[in-house]
C-alpha positions as CSV (number, residue, x, y, z in Angstrom):
1,M,21.3,-21.7,-36.3
2,T,22.9,-22.1,-32.9
3,R,21.7,-23.2,-29.4
4,L,23.1,-21.2,-26.6
5,V,23.2,-21.0,-22.8
6,L,22.9,-17.4,-21.6
7,L,24.2,-16.5,-18.1
8,H,21.8,-14.2,-16.1
9,K,22.4,-13.0,-12.5
10,Q,19.5,-11.6,-10.5
11,D,21.8,-8.6,-9.6
12,S,23.2,-8.3,-13.2
13,I,25.1,-5.2,-14.1
14,Y,23.6,-5.5,-17.6
15,D,20.2,-4.1,-18.8
16,D,18.6,-7.6,-18.9
17,L,14.9,-8.4,-18.8
18,P,15.1,-12.2,-19.5
19,D,11.6,-12.5,-20.9
20,Q,12.2,-9.6,-23.3
21,R,15.9,-8.9,-24.0
22,Y,19.5,-9.9,-23.2
23,H,22.2,-7.3,-22.9
24,F,25.8,-8.2,-23.7
25,P,29.3,-6.9,-24.8
26,N,29.9,-7.3,-28.5
27,R,33.6,-8.2,-28.3
28,S,33.0,-11.7,-26.8
29,Y,29.5,-12.6,-27.8
30,L,28.1,-10.8,-30.8
31,S,28.9,-13.5,-33.3
32,A,27.2,-16.3,-31.2
33,L,24.1,-14.3,-30.6
34,R,23.7,-13.4,-34.3
35,E,24.1,-17.1,-35.1
36,A,21.3,-17.9,-32.6
37,V,18.6,-15.7,-34.2
38,G,15.6,-17.9,-34.8
39,D,16.8,-20.6,-32.4
40,W,16.1,-21.4,-28.8
41,I,18.4,-20.5,-25.8
42,V,18.5,-21.7,-22.2
43,Y,19.0,-19.3,-19.3
44,H,21.4,-20.3,-16.5
45,E,21.8,-18.6,-13.1
46,P,25.3,-19.0,-11.6
47,G,25.8,-19.8,-7.9
48,A,27.7,-16.6,-7.1
49,G,26.0,-14.2,-4.6
50,G,23.4,-16.7,-3.5
51,G,22.4,-17.7,-7.0
52,R,20.6,-20.9,-7.7
53,R,23.3,-22.4,-9.9
54,S,20.5,-23.8,-12.1
55,Y,19.0,-23.6,-15.6
56,F,15.7,-21.8,-15.2
57,A,14.0,-20.9,-18.5
58,I,14.1,-21.0,-22.3
59,A,13.4,-18.4,-24.9
60,R,13.8,-17.9,-28.7
61,V,16.1,-15.2,-30.1
62,V,14.3,-13.1,-32.6
63,S,16.8,-10.3,-33.3
64,V,20.1,-8.7,-32.4
65,E,20.3,-4.9,-32.3
66,P,23.0,-2.4,-31.3
67,D,22.7,-0.7,-27.9
68,P,21.9,2.9,-28.8
69,E,23.8,4.2,-25.8
70,R,26.9,2.0,-25.8
71,D,28.6,1.3,-29.1
72,D,30.4,-1.8,-27.7
73,H,27.2,-3.5,-26.5
74,S,24.1,-5.0,-28.1
75,Y,20.6,-6.4,-27.2
76,A,19.2,-9.8,-28.2
77,T,15.4,-9.6,-28.3
78,V,13.7,-12.8,-27.3
79,A,10.2,-14.2,-27.6
80,D,8.3,-17.3,-26.3
81,Y,9.9,-17.1,-22.9
82,L,9.0,-19.9,-20.6
83,D,10.1,-20.4,-17.0
84,F,10.9,-24.0,-16.1
85,S,8.5,-25.9,-13.9
86,D,11.6,-27.5,-12.3
87,L,15.0,-25.8,-11.8
88,V,17.7,-27.8,-13.4
89,P,21.1,-28.3,-11.7
90,L,24.4,-28.5,-13.5
91,H,24.4,-32.3,-13.1
92,D,21.9,-34.9,-14.3
93,P,20.8,-37.8,-12.1
94,N,23.9,-39.8,-13.2
95,G,26.3,-37.1,-12.0
96,D,27.2,-36.0,-15.6
97,H,27.0,-32.4,-16.7
98,Y,23.9,-31.4,-18.7
99,E,26.3,-29.3,-20.7
100,S,28.7,-31.9,-21.9
101,D,31.4,-29.2,-22.8
102,L,31.5,-28.2,-19.1
103,Q,32.7,-31.7,-18.1
104,Q,36.5,-32.3,-17.6
105,P,37.9,-35.8,-18.2
106,D,38.0,-36.4,-14.4
107,G,34.3,-35.4,-14.2
108,S,35.0,-31.9,-12.7
109,T,33.6,-28.7,-14.1
110,N,35.6,-26.6,-16.5
111,R,35.9,-23.4,-14.5
112,G,36.9,-21.2,-17.4
113,R,34.1,-22.2,-19.6
114,I,31.3,-22.0,-17.0
115,Q,32.1,-18.4,-16.3
116,R,31.4,-17.4,-19.9
117,A,28.2,-15.5,-20.2
118,V,27.3,-17.0,-23.6
119,R,28.1,-20.7,-24.3
120,R,27.3,-22.8,-27.4
121,I,25.6,-26.2,-26.6
122,S,24.6,-29.1,-28.8
123,D,21.0,-29.9,-29.7
124,A,21.2,-33.0,-27.5
125,D,22.3,-31.0,-24.5
126,Y,19.5,-28.4,-25.1
127,L,16.8,-31.0,-25.3
128,S,18.1,-32.8,-22.2
129,I,18.0,-29.5,-20.2
130,R,14.5,-28.6,-21.6
131,A,13.1,-32.0,-20.7
132,A,14.4,-31.9,-17.1
133,G,13.1,-28.3,-16.7
134,L,9.6,-29.2,-17.8
135,R,9.4,-32.6,-16.1
136,S,6.6,-31.6,-13.6
137,A,4.5,-30.2,-16.4
138,H,4.8,-33.4,-18.4
139,K,4.1,-35.5,-15.3
140,Y,1.0,-33.5,-14.6
141,L,-0.4,-34.1,-18.0
142,D,0.4,-37.8,-17.9
143,D,-1.2,-38.1,-14.4
144,L,-4.3,-36.2,-15.7
145,R,-4.5,-38.5,-18.7
146,S,-4.3,-41.6,-16.4
147,E,-7.1,-40.2,-14.2
148,E,-9.3,-39.6,-17.2
149,V,-8.8,-43.2,-18.3
150,A,-9.5,-44.5,-14.8
151,D,-12.7,-42.3,-14.6
152,G,-13.9,-43.9,-17.8
153,L,-13.7,-40.9,-20.1
154,A,-13.9,-41.8,-23.8
155,E,-10.8,-41.1,-25.8
156,D,-12.4,-38.3,-27.8
157,Q,-13.6,-36.6,-24.6
158,A,-10.2,-36.3,-22.9
159,P,-9.4,-32.6,-22.5
160,Y,-5.7,-33.2,-22.9
161,D,-3.8,-35.2,-25.5
162,R,-0.1,-35.5,-24.7
163,P,1.2,-35.5,-28.3
164,M,-0.8,-32.3,-29.0
165,V,0.4,-30.3,-26.1
166,S,4.0,-31.5,-25.4
167,S,5.5,-28.7,-27.6
168,T,6.9,-25.6,-25.9
169,G,5.0,-23.6,-28.5
170,S,1.6,-25.2,-27.6
171,R,-0.6,-22.9,-25.5
172,P,-2.1,-25.7,-23.4
173,F,1.3,-27.0,-22.5
174,R,2.7,-23.6,-21.8
175,D,-0.2,-22.9,-19.5
176,V,0.6,-26.0,-17.5
177,A,4.3,-25.2,-17.3
178,F,3.6,-21.6,-16.3
179,R,1.3,-22.8,-13.5
180,H,3.9,-25.1,-12.1
181,A,6.6,-22.4,-12.2
182,V,4.3,-19.8,-10.5
183,L,3.0,-22.2,-7.8
184,R,6.6,-23.1,-7.1
185,A,7.5,-19.5,-6.6
186,Y,4.5,-18.8,-4.3
187,D,4.7,-22.2,-2.5
188,S,1.2,-22.9,-3.7
189,H,-0.4,-20.2,-1.6
190,C,-2.8,-17.5,-3.0
191,A,-0.9,-14.2,-3.1
192,F,-3.9,-12.2,-1.9
193,T,-5.2,-14.5,0.9
194,D,-2.3,-16.8,1.8
195,L,-4.7,-19.7,1.5
196,K,-3.5,-23.1,0.3
197,V,-6.4,-25.5,-0.5
198,V,-5.7,-29.1,-1.5
199,N,-8.4,-31.2,-3.2
200,G,-9.3,-34.9,-2.8
201,R,-6.7,-35.9,-5.4
202,Q,-4.1,-34.0,-3.4
203,R,-3.9,-31.3,-6.0
204,V,-3.6,-27.6,-5.0
205,E,-6.6,-25.6,-5.9
206,V,-4.7,-22.5,-6.9
207,D,-4.5,-20.9,-10.3
208,A,-1.6,-19.2,-12.0
209,A,-2.9,-15.9,-13.4
210,H,-1.1,-13.8,-16.0
211,I,-0.9,-10.2,-14.9
212,R,-0.5,-8.9,-18.4
213,P,-2.6,-11.1,-20.7
214,V,-0.9,-13.3,-23.3
215,G,-3.5,-13.4,-26.0
216,D,-5.4,-10.8,-28.0
217,N,-2.2,-8.8,-28.6
218,H,-1.6,-7.9,-25.0
219,R,1.8,-9.6,-25.5
220,G,2.3,-10.8,-21.9
221,S,5.0,-13.4,-21.3
222,D,5.0,-16.8,-19.5
223,S,7.5,-15.4,-17.0
224,I,7.0,-15.9,-13.2
225,R,7.3,-12.1,-13.1
226,N,4.1,-11.9,-15.1
227,G,2.3,-14.3,-12.8
228,L,0.4,-14.4,-9.5
229,A,-0.8,-17.5,-7.7
230,L,-4.5,-16.9,-7.0
231,S,-7.4,-18.9,-5.6
232,K,-10.2,-19.3,-8.1
233,T,-12.4,-16.6,-6.6
234,V,-9.5,-14.1,-6.3
235,H,-8.5,-15.0,-9.9
236,W,-12.0,-14.1,-11.1
237,L,-11.8,-10.8,-9.2
238,F,-8.4,-10.0,-10.6
239,D,-9.2,-10.8,-14.2
240,R,-12.2,-8.4,-14.0
241,G,-10.3,-5.5,-12.5
242,I,-12.1,-5.6,-9.2
243,I,-8.8,-6.0,-7.4
244,A,-5.3,-5.1,-8.4
245,V,-1.7,-4.6,-7.0
246,S,0.2,-1.4,-6.7
247,D,3.9,-0.9,-7.7
248,D,4.7,-1.4,-4.0
249,F,2.7,-4.7,-3.9
250,E,-0.2,-3.3,-1.9
251,I,-3.6,-4.8,-2.4
252,L,-5.9,-2.4,-4.3
253,E,-9.7,-2.4,-4.9
254,S,-11.7,-0.8,-7.7
255,P,-14.1,1.9,-6.3
256,G,-17.4,0.3,-5.1
257,R,-16.9,-3.0,-6.9
258,L,-15.5,-5.3,-4.2
259,P,-18.2,-6.7,-1.8
260,D,-17.4,-6.0,1.9
261,K,-18.0,-9.6,2.8
262,L,-14.9,-10.7,0.8
263,K,-12.5,-8.2,2.3
264,P,-11.7,-10.2,5.5
265,L,-10.3,-12.9,3.2
266,F,-7.3,-10.8,2.2
267,R,-4.0,-10.6,4.0
268,D,-4.1,-8.4,7.2
269,D,-1.0,-6.4,6.2
270,G,-2.6,-5.2,3.0
271,L,0.3,-6.5,0.9
272,I,0.3,-9.5,-1.4
273,R,2.4,-12.6,-0.5
274,M,5.8,-12.4,-2.3
275,P,8.1,-15.1,-3.7
276,E,11.2,-15.6,-1.6
277,R,13.5,-14.6,-4.4
278,R,13.5,-11.0,-5.6
279,S,14.1,-12.1,-9.2
280,E,10.6,-13.7,-9.1
281,W,8.7,-10.8,-7.7
282,P,5.9,-9.5,-10.0
283,S,7.1,-6.9,-12.4
284,P,5.8,-3.4,-11.6
285,V,5.5,-2.7,-15.3
286,N,3.1,-5.6,-15.7
287,L,1.2,-4.6,-12.5
288,R,0.8,-1.1,-14.0
289,Y,-0.5,-2.5,-17.3
290,H,-3.1,-4.5,-15.5
291,R,-4.3,-1.4,-13.6
292,D,-4.4,0.7,-16.7
293,M,-6.6,-1.8,-18.5
294,F,-9.5,-1.1,-16.0
295,E,-9.0,2.4,-14.6
296,D,-10.3,4.2,-17.8
297,C,-13.6,2.4,-17.3
298,Y,-14.0,2.2,-13.5
299,G,-11.8,4.9,-12.0
300,R,-8.5,4.7,-10.1
301,F,-7.8,1.8,-7.7
302,S,-7.4,2.6,-4.0
303,K,-5.9,0.8,-1.1
304,L,-8.1,-2.0,0.4
305,N,-10.3,-0.6,3.2
């Protein structure tokens, strides 16, 4: 198996959906993607066109299939996608490249190699990038553990145990990483109300809600585009289909189910707060899935009155 870095631009000319598939020309990259089936890859966004020049997510390649419309292209299907809680730059704190093959003898970047859309990397480089990208998630769990010890919780009462949740395949750890990535995108503000509440421990009281559920075969991903930052009350309303979001990001309500006293809490312009970067906006496909889950039972959503 092979570890890879996959280049993805937010204005890509390819039919990419990073949390689902990667589209590529066969001539240069088919062999590498086939070798990577079953292994993990890292996504990198270049700096051209205002890009972040950062590693931003990981995923696992599960298959490579021909593009049915273009004989010279293929799709790599991915699973277990996870946005990083921290964007990772090209260089580590010591000034060295996270991808060792990008570093020239004089310390500069190999300009030819960095432009390749698919690059092989070593296990060590992959693990270094992953650790840097999930640093905040690990720190959160370590801080929570320290607070539990300080508060006198018994060892068998602690809700988190670092060795059990540090894996990228662990649901508790993925939830923590997902929350940090979503709150970063929304600057820790509730998308529906614009509220940002900080508790006594200086932690933000905002949840990261999956738009399309992950469990029970809903097959939602841990992509920022499948997430919304929501205050706890709004999260409860959203999960029960009392409120929703249109394809145009308007706030919607289920007929007769939202108490009038709550309506003044929502944004005056009738639109949800959006991440600054278009590539992190919620996916209309996921928003539509959320609406469809409830409209059969309660009727069509309408604009907030």
